[in-house]
C-alpha positions as CSV (number, residue, x, y, z in Angstrom):
1,X,-0.3,-0.1,-0.1
2,X,1.4,3.3,-1.1
3,X,0.2,6.3,1.5
4,X,0.5,9.0,-1.3
5,X,-1.4,6.8,-3.8
6,X,-4.1,6.6,-1.4
7,X,-4.7,9.8,-0.6
8,X,-4.0,11.3,-4.0
9,X,-7.0,8.7,-5.0
10,X,-9.2,9.3,-1.8
11,X,-8.7,12.8,-2.2
12,X,-11.3,13.7,0.8
13,X,-8.6,11.7,2.9
14,X,-6.0,14.6,2.2
15,X,-6.3,16.6,5.1
16,X,-5.4,13.1,7.6
17,X,-2.4,12.4,9.1
18,X,-0.7,9.4,7.7
19,X,-1.6,7.2,10.5
20,X,-5.4,8.0,9.9
21,X,-5.5,7.5,6.5
22,X,-3.7,4.0,7.4
23,X,-6.6,3.3,9.7
24,X,-9.2,4.2,6.8
25,X,-7.0,1.9,4.3
26,X,-7.6,-1.1,6.8
27,X,-11.0,-0.1,7.3
28,X,-12.1,0.3,3.7
29,X,-9.3,-1.0,2.1
30,X,-11.0,-4.9,1.6
31,X,-13.0,-3.1,-1.6
32,X,-12.1,-4.1,-5.0
33,X,-12.4,-0.9,-6.4
34,X,-10.6,1.0,-4.3
35,X,-6.7,1.9,-6.2
36,X,-4.0,2.5,-3.1
37,X,-1.0,1.6,-5.4
38,X,0.6,1.7,-8.7
39,X,-0.4,-2.1,-9.0
40,X,-3.8,-1.9,-7.9
41,X,-4.1,1.3,-10.7
42,X,-2.6,-1.2,-13.3
43,X,-5.2,-4.0,-12.0
44,X,-7.7,-1.6,-12.7
45,X,-6.2,0.0,-15.7
46,X,-4.1,-2.8,-17.3
47,X,-3.5,-1.3,-20.7
48,X,-2.3,1.6,-19.4
49,X,1.2,2.8,-20.1
50,X,2.3,5.8,-18.3
51,X,5.3,6.7,-20.4
52,X,2.9,6.8,-23.6
53,X,0.0,9.0,-21.7
54,X,3.3,11.6,-20.1
55,X,4.9,11.8,-23.7
56,X,1.6,11.9,-25.8
57,X,-0.1,14.3,-23.9
58,X,2.1,18.1,-23.9
59,X,-0.4,19.1,-20.5
60,X,0.7,16.0,-18.6
61,X,4.1,16.3,-19.6
62,X,5.1,18.0,-15.6
63,X,3.0,16.0,-13.9
64,X,4.6,13.3,-11.2
65,X,4.2,9.9,-12.2
66,X,0.9,9.7,-9.4
67,X,-1.0,12.5,-10.6
68,X,-0.1,11.2,-14.3
69,X,-2.5,7.7,-13.0
70,X,-4.8,9.8,-11.6
71,X,-5.4,12.0,-14.2
72,X,-6.4,9.4,-16.7
73,X,-8.4,7.7,-13.8
74,X,-10.0,10.8,-13.3
75,X,-10.9,12.5,-16.4
76,X,-8.2,11.2,-18.8
77,X,-10.1,7.9,-19.9
78,X,-13.1,9.7,-21.3
79,X,-11.4,12.3,-23.1
80,X,-9.7,9.8,-25.7
81,X,-6.2,10.7,-25.1
82,X,-3.4,8.3,-26.1
83,X,-2.4,6.5,-23.2
84,X,-0.8,3.0,-25.2
85,X,0.7,1.6,-28.5
86,X,-2.9,1.3,-29.6
87,X,-4.7,4.5,-28.9
88,X,-1.3,6.2,-30.3
89,X,-2.2,4.1,-33.7
90,X,-5.6,4.8,-33.7
91,X,-5.3,8.8,-32.9
92,X,-2.1,9.4,-34.6
93,X,-3.1,7.4,-37.9
94,X,0.3,9.1,-39.8
95,X,2.9,7.2,-38.4
96,X,4.6,4.1,-40.1
97,X,6.9,2.3,-37.6
98,X,8.3,1.0,-40.8
99,X,8.9,4.1,-42.4
100,X,10.1,5.8,-39.2
101,X,12.3,3.0,-38.4
102,X,14.0,3.1,-42.0
103,X,15.0,7.1,-42.4
104,X,15.3,7.6,-39.0
105,X,18.8,5.7,-37.9
106,X,19.3,6.8,-34.2
107,X,16.2,4.5,-33.6
108,X,17.5,1.2,-35.6
109,X,17.8,-0.2,-32.1
110,X,15.1,0.5,-30.1
111,X,12.2,-1.4,-29.6
112,X,8.8,-0.6,-30.8
113,X,7.9,1.4,-27.6
114,X,11.0,3.4,-27.4
115,X,10.8,3.9,-31.2
116,X,6.8,5.4,-30.6
117,X,8.0,7.2,-27.8
118,X,11.3,8.6,-30.0
119,X,8.7,9.9,-31.9
120,X,6.6,11.3,-29.6
121,X,9.2,13.4,-27.6
122,X,11.7,14.4,-30.1
123,X,10.7,13.4,-34.3
124,X,7.1,14.7,-33.9
125,X,8.3,18.4,-33.3
126,X,11.3,18.0,-35.5
127,X,9.2,16.9,-38.3
128,X,10.7,14.0,-38.8
129,X,9.8,11.1,-41.8
130,X,7.4,9.6,-39.4
131,X,5.7,8.0,-42.5
132,X,5.7,6.4,-46.8
133,X,3.7,9.4,-47.5
134,X,5.9,12.1,-46.3
135,X,9.2,10.6,-47.6
136,X,6.6,10.8,-50.6
137,X,5.7,14.1,-50.8
138,X,9.3,15.0,-50.0
139,X,10.6,12.9,-52.9
140,X,7.5,13.3,-55.3
141,X,5.8,16.6,-54.5
142,X,2.9,15.6,-57.2
143,X,2.3,12.4,-56.2
144,X,-1.5,12.2,-55.7
145,X,-3.2,9.6,-53.6
146,X,-6.4,9.1,-55.9
147,X,-4.6,9.0,-59.2
148,X,-2.5,6.0,-57.5
149,X,-5.7,4.3,-56.7
150,X,-7.9,5.1,-59.7
151,X,-5.1,4.7,-62.4
152,X,-3.8,0.8,-60.5
153,X,-7.3,-1.1,-59.7
154,X,-5.1,-4.0,-58.1
155,X,-5.1,-1.1,-55.4
156,X,-8.1,0.0,-55.1
157,X,-8.8,-1.9,-51.1
158,X,-5.9,-0.4,-49.7
159,X,-5.9,2.0,-46.8
160,X,-4.1,5.2,-48.1
161,X,-1.2,4.7,-45.8
162,X,-1.0,1.9,-47.4
163,X,-0.6,3.3,-51.0
164,X,1.8,5.5,-49.7
165,X,4.1,2.4,-48.9
166,X,3.1,0.3,-51.7
167,X,4.5,3.2,-54.3
168,X,7.6,3.4,-51.8
169,X,8.2,0.0,-52.0
170,X,7.0,-0.8,-55.6
171,X,4.9,1.3,-57.6
172,X,7.9,4.0,-58.0
173,X,9.9,0.8,-59.6
174,X,7.2,-0.1,-61.5
175,X,6.2,2.8,-63.4
176,X,3.5,3.2,-62.1
177,X,1.1,6.1,-62.8
178,X,0.8,8.3,-59.7
179,X,-0.3,11.7,-60.5
180,X,-0.9,13.6,-64.0
181,X,2.8,14.5,-64.5
182,X,3.7,10.9,-64.5
183,X,0.6,9.5,-66.7
184,X,1.7,12.6,-69.4
185,X,5.7,10.8,-68.9
186,X,4.6,7.3,-69.4
187,X,1.8,8.8,-73.0
188,X,3.6,11.7,-74.0
189,X,1.7,11.8,-77.4
190,X,-1.6,10.9,-75.4
191,X,-3.9,13.7,-77.0
192,X,-7.3,13.4,-74.9
193,X,-9.6,15.5,-77.1
194,X,-8.6,13.5,-80.1
195,X,-9.3,10.2,-77.8
196,X,-12.7,11.4,-76.9
197,X,-13.6,12.5,-80.2
198,X,-13.0,9.2,-81.6
199,X,-14.6,6.8,-79.1
200,X,-18.0,7.8,-79.1
201,X,-18.6,5.8,-75.7
202,X,-16.4,7.6,-73.5
203,X,-17.8,11.1,-74.6
204,X,-19.4,11.7,-71.3
205,X,-16.2,11.3,-69.3
206,X,-13.7,14.1,-68.3
207,X,-9.8,14.8,-68.2
208,X,-8.6,12.2,-65.8
209,X,-11.5,9.5,-66.4
210,X,-10.5,9.9,-69.7
211,X,-6.9,9.2,-69.4
212,X,-7.9,6.0,-66.5
213,X,-10.1,4.2,-69.2
214,X,-7.0,4.8,-71.8
215,X,-4.9,3.7,-69.5
216,X,-6.6,0.6,-68.3
217,X,-8.7,-0.6,-71.3
218,X,-8.1,2.0,-74.4
219,X,-4.2,0.7,-75.1
220,X,-5.6,-3.0,-74.8
221,X,-8.2,-2.2,-76.8
222,X,-6.1,-0.6,-79.7
223,X,-8.1,2.8,-79.6
224,X,-7.4,5.9,-81.4
225,X,-5.7,8.3,-79.6
226,X,-3.7,10.6,-81.2
227,X,-2.5,11.5,-84.8
228,X,0.3,8.4,-85.0
229,X,-2.4,6.1,-83.5
230,X,-5.3,6.9,-86.5
231,X,-2.3,6.5,-89.2
232,X,-1.6,3.0,-87.7
233,X,-5.4,2.4,-88.4
234,X,-5.9,3.6,-91.2
235,X,-2.3,3.8,-93.1
236,X,-3.5,5.0,-96.8
237,X,-5.8,7.8,-95.5
238,X,-4.9,10.8,-97.6
239,X,-6.4,13.7,-96.1
240,X,-6.3,16.1,-99.3
241,X,-7.5,13.0,-101.6
242,X,-11.0,12.6,-99.0
243,X,-11.0,16.9,-99.4
244,X,-11.0,16.9,-102.7
245,X,-13.5,13.8,-103.2
246,X,-15.6,14.6,-100.7
247,X,-16.2,18.1,-101.3
248,X,-19.3,18.6,-99.0
249,X,-15.9,18.2,-96.3
250,X,-14.3,20.7,-97.6
251,X,-14.6,23.2,-95.2
252,X,-13.9,20.8,-91.8
253,X,-10.5,21.6,-90.0
254,X,-7.8,18.2,-90.0
255,X,-9.6,16.5,-87.2
256,X,-13.1,16.6,-87.7
257,X,-12.2,15.9,-91.4
258,X,-10.3,12.4,-89.6
259,X,-13.3,12.1,-87.2
260,X,-16.2,12.2,-90.2
261,X,-14.0,9.4,-92.1
262,X,-13.2,7.3,-89.1
263,X,-17.2,7.0,-88.1
264,X,-19.0,7.2,-91.9
265,X,-16.4,5.6,-94.3
266,X,-18.4,2.5,-94.6
267,X,-21.5,3.7,-94.6
268,X,-21.0,6.1,-97.0
269,X,-18.3,3.9,-99.5
270,X,-16.5,7.3,-99.7
271,X,-12.8,7.6,-101.5
272,X,-10.2,8.3,-99.0
273,X,-6.6,6.8,-100.8
274,X,-6.1,5.6,-104.3
275,X,-5.6,2.1,-103.4
276,X,-8.8,2.9,-101.7
277,X,-10.0,4.3,-105.3
278,X,-8.6,1.0,-107.0
279,X,-10.4,-1.1,-104.4
280,X,-14.3,0.8,-104.5
281,X,-14.0,0.4,-108.8
282,X,-12.7,-3.2,-108.4
283,X,-15.2,-4.5,-106.0
284,X,-16.9,-6.7,-108.8
285,X,-14.6,-7.9,-110.9
286,X,-13.9,-11.1,-111.6
287,X,-10.4,-11.7,-112.2
288,X,-11.0,-15.2,-113.5
289,X,-13.3,-13.5,-116.2
290,X,-10.9,-10.7,-116.4
291,X,-8.2,-12.9,-117.4
292,X,-9.9,-15.0,-120.1
293,X,-11.4,-12.7,-121.4
294,X,-8.7,-10.2,-122.4
295,X,-6.4,-12.3,-123.5
296,X,-4.2,-9.6,-125.1
297,X,-3.6,-8.3,-121.3
298,X,-0.5,-9.9,-120.1
299,X,0.6,-9.3,-116.8
300,X,2.3,-10.9,-113.9
301,X,0.6,-10.0,-110.6
302,X,-2.8,-9.2,-109.5
303,X,-2.5,-6.6,-108.8
304,X,-0.9,-5.3,-112.0
305,X,-4.3,-6.7,-114.0
306,X,-6.6,-4.5,-111.0
307,X,-4.5,-1.2,-112.1
308,X,-4.7,-1.8,-115.2
309,X,-8.3,-2.1,-114.5
310,X,-8.9,0.6,-112.9
311,X,-6.6,2.9,-115.4
312,X,-7.5,1.5,-118.7
313,X,-10.4,-1.1,-118.8
314,X,-13.2,0.5,-116.3
315,X,-12.5,3.6,-118.2
316,X,-13.2,2.5,-121.7
317,X,-16.1,0.5,-120.5
318,X,-17.6,3.8,-119.1
319,X,-16.7,5.6,-122.9
320,X,-18.3,2.6,-124.4
321,X,-21.8,3.7,-122.9
322,X,-21.6,8.0,-122.6
323,X,-23.1,9.5,-125.7
324,X,-20.7,11.0,-128.2
325,X,-22.9,13.9,-129.1
326,X,-26.1,15.6,-128.3
327,X,-28.3,15.7,-131.4
328,X,-30.0,18.5,-130.1
329,X,-26.9,21.0,-129.9
330,X,-25.0,19.8,-132.0
331,X,-23.2,22.3,-133.1
332,X,-21.0,21.3,-136.5
333,X,-18.9,24.0,-135.9
334,X,-17.4,22.7,-132.8
335,X,-17.6,19.0,-133.4
336,X,-14.5,17.0,-133.1
337,X,-13.0,16.7,-136.9
338,X,-12.7,12.7,-136.0
339,X,-16.5,12.5,-134.7
340,X,-17.6,14.7,-137.6
341,X,-16.1,12.6,-140.3
342,X,-17.6,9.1,-138.7
343,X,-21.4,11.3,-138.7
344,X,-20.9,13.0,-142.1
345,X,-18.5,11.2,-144.5
346,X,-20.8,7.8,-144.9
347,X,-18.9,7.4,-148.9
348,X,-17.4,3.9,-147.6
349,X,-19.9,2.6,-145.6
350,X,-22.0,1.8,-149.5
351,X,-19.3,0.0,-149.9
352,X,-20.4,-2.8,-147.8
353,X,-22.2,-5.3,-149.7
354,X,-22.9,-8.1,-147.0
355,X,-22.9,-8.7,-143.4
356,X,-19.5,-10.1,-143.3
357,X,-18.2,-7.4,-144.8
358,X,-20.5,-5.1,-142.4
359,X,-19.0,-7.1,-139.3
360,X,-15.1,-6.7,-139.7
361,X,-16.1,-2.9,-140.3
362,X,-17.9,-3.2,-136.8
363,X,-14.8,-4.5,-135.3
364,X,-12.6,-2.0,-136.7
365,X,-14.3,1.1,-135.5
366,X,-16.5,-0.4,-132.4
367,X,-15.7,1.3,-128.9
368,X,-13.5,-1.2,-126.8
369,X,-15.3,-3.2,-124.0
370,X,-13.8,-5.3,-121.3
371,X,-15.5,-8.0,-119.9
372,X,-14.9,-8.7,-116.1
373,X,-17.7,-10.3,-114.8
374,X,-21.1,-12.2,-115.3
375,X,-23.2,-9.1,-115.2
376,X,-20.1,-7.1,-117.9
377,X,-20.7,-10.2,-120.3
378,X,-24.4,-9.9,-120.3
379,X,-24.2,-5.7,-120.5
380,X,-21.9,-6.4,-123.9
381,X,-24.1,-9.3,-125.8
382,X,-27.4,-8.5,-123.9
383,X,-28.9,-11.1,-126.1
384,X,-27.0,-14.4,-125.2
385,X,-29.3,-17.0,-123.6
386,X,-27.1,-19.2,-122.3
387,X,-29.5,-22.2,-121.5
388,X,-30.6,-22.2,-124.9
389,X,-26.5,-22.1,-126.4
390,X,-26.4,-24.6,-124.1
391,X,-28.9,-26.6,-125.1
392,X,-27.8,-26.0,-129.1
393,X,-24.0,-26.5,-128.8
394,X,-22.6,-28.2,-125.4
395,X,-25.9,-30.9,-125.5
396,X,-23.7,-33.5,-124.5
397,X,-21.8,-31.5,-121.7
398,X,-24.1,-29.0,-120.3
399,X,-24.7,-30.6,-117.0
400,X,-20.1,-30.7,-117.0
401,X,-19.3,-27.1,-118.3
402,X,-19.0,-23.8,-116.5
403,X,-21.1,-20.4,-117.5
404,X,-17.7,-18.9,-118.4
405,X,-16.3,-21.6,-120.5
406,X,-20.0,-21.6,-122.2
407,X,-19.4,-17.4,-122.4
408,X,-15.9,-17.7,-123.2
409,X,-16.6,-19.6,-126.0
410,X,-18.8,-17.7,-128.3
411,X,-17.1,-14.1,-127.1
412,X,-13.5,-16.2,-129.0
413,X,-15.0,-18.2,-131.4
414,X,-18.7,-18.4,-131.8
415,X,-19.8,-15.0,-132.5
416,X,-17.0,-15.8,-135.2
417,X,-19.0,-18.6,-136.8
418,X,-22.5,-16.9,-136.5
419,X,-23.6,-18.8,-133.9
420,X,-27.4,-18.7,-132.9
421,X,-27.6,-17.0,-129.4
422,X,-31.1,-17.2,-128.2
423,X,-34.1,-18.9,-129.9
424,X,-35.7,-15.6,-131.5
425,X,-35.2,-14.2,-135.1
426,X,-33.5,-11.0,-134.7
427,X,-34.1,-8.1,-137.0
428,X,-31.5,-5.8,-137.2
429,X,-31.6,-2.1,-138.8
430,X,-28.7,-0.4,-140.0
431,X,-29.0,2.8,-140.6
432,X,-26.3,5.9,-140.9
433,X,-26.4,7.9,-138.1
434,X,-27.0,11.6,-138.8
435,X,-30.9,11.0,-140.9
436,X,-32.5,12.5,-138.2
437,X,-32.8,15.6,-140.0
438,X,-35.1,13.9,-142.1
439,X,-37.1,12.7,-139.9
440,X,-35.8,8.5,-141.0
441,X,-33.8,7.8,-138.2
442,X,-36.8,8.5,-136.4
443,X,-39.0,6.2,-138.2
444,X,-36.4,4.0,-137.2
445,X,-36.6,4.5,-133.8
446,X,-40.5,3.9,-133.8
447,X,-40.2,0.2,-136.2
448,X,-38.0,-1.1,-133.3
449,X,-39.8,-0.1,-130.8
450,X,-43.4,-1.4,-132.3
451,X,-41.4,-4.8,-133.0
452,X,-40.4,-5.3,-129.6
453,X,-43.9,-4.3,-128.0
454,X,-44.9,-7.8,-129.0
455,X,-42.4,-9.2,-126.5
456,X,-42.4,-12.2,-128.7
457,X,-40.5,-15.3,-128.2
458,X,-40.0,-15.7,-132.3
459,X,-38.3,-12.4,-132.7
460,X,-37.2,-9.0,-131.7
461,X,-35.3,-6.0,-133.3
462,X,-32.4,-4.6,-132.7
463,X,-31.3,-0.3,-133.9
464,X,-27.4,0.1,-135.4
465,X,-25.5,3.3,-136.0
466,X,-22.8,2.9,-138.2
467,X,-19.4,3.8,-136.7
468,X,-20.6,2.6,-133.1
469,X,-21.0,6.0,-131.7
470,X,-24.1,6.8,-129.7
471,X,-26.2,9.6,-129.4
472,X,-28.8,11.7,-128.1
473,X,-32.5,13.2,-129.4
474,X,-35.4,15.0,-128.7
475,X,-37.3,11.3,-129.5
476,X,-35.0,9.1,-128.2
477,X,-32.0,8.4,-126.0
478,X,-29.3,5.7,-125.5
479,X,-29.4,4.2,-129.2
480,X,-26.1,3.2,-130.3
């Protein structure tokens, strides 16, 4: 029993003599709640550590040992003061003992309690590094805990203090993003405006959210995020060609032209490169047809065939169906001399005396046309009935022969042998092209029209102009 302890914890006895105090204790000391010395105090407050209570409560540092105990007993226990390691940790949440030991060599050999008390007595007042966050903010002043958590999804469940520790021990060596500057360092060519505009599903995100999405998803999904990545997607895109072929886009700036192309290129099937021009014009080219029907063309690669088709054959085929002149607005003075010769000079045509001579004449003067698929074959030979032709000339092998071989045979041989290509009689009317001034050509037009209006299975009529020219007048068009 300690009389001083007993007096302090029972202030009503403060004026009694020691003998009187002792007598009181002997009378009441059996009460288990009576504190009469330090051991009985600790029995009641087993978690109390007097050193923690003294050094972590500035206003109590000068109190004597017994007074410290009494202060805790009387008021301290209800004031949420630090009185042991647990209460220290719960109140001073920034302190990290591992960091404190790591960055303060004078506590290397101290116990946990001694280290914490050292911090309370010395470290705190000296503003020593007591956690990883303080060290990190000292070394990495732009460190942003929100960035670090949001850009590193595997850390999302860590406490903030543990995030600083993770960054110190791992993150900074793993090149993890911890701030806007670190993001820009890792992705120096990222353009948030381009990333937002080229990816409509993330248009609602703010700048930081865009960067998070790009880091966690966009890279793996190979999304467009700058000018270079755009051209990785579309290496053959030619912005000047795209503008020149799409006049409705002429007023758009560079980024919006690319955005338009990105979203609408397939829908509108717009031309955007030299290769695309070729591709667009060659969608329906059957190379097998093209090679077989145009044996005069000899190239080494398919690409050379396709290029020739695009640069020559396709153009000639279009010219084949174009008007050579408009009879309505014809001006003989400005008419091309070669065309005028074809129209007006018919003396050599009158020397033709039979079908063979006419046929040879047509071959000599006809416009070139390149067959490149079934459709183009029927454009050129619109009267051709393949089933009729098979039955007539390939009856024994019609089940095994391919359509392309039948068509090719007629194109290369059959027409020269005057093969019949359908079961109807064909009435062919040949007339010089410019007899329209006397009305004769109009009569011929109507004659052909009347014959064909019968829609007979036995006959039909075609009207041909000498020299294979094509014209338009007020009565008819598309006759050649």
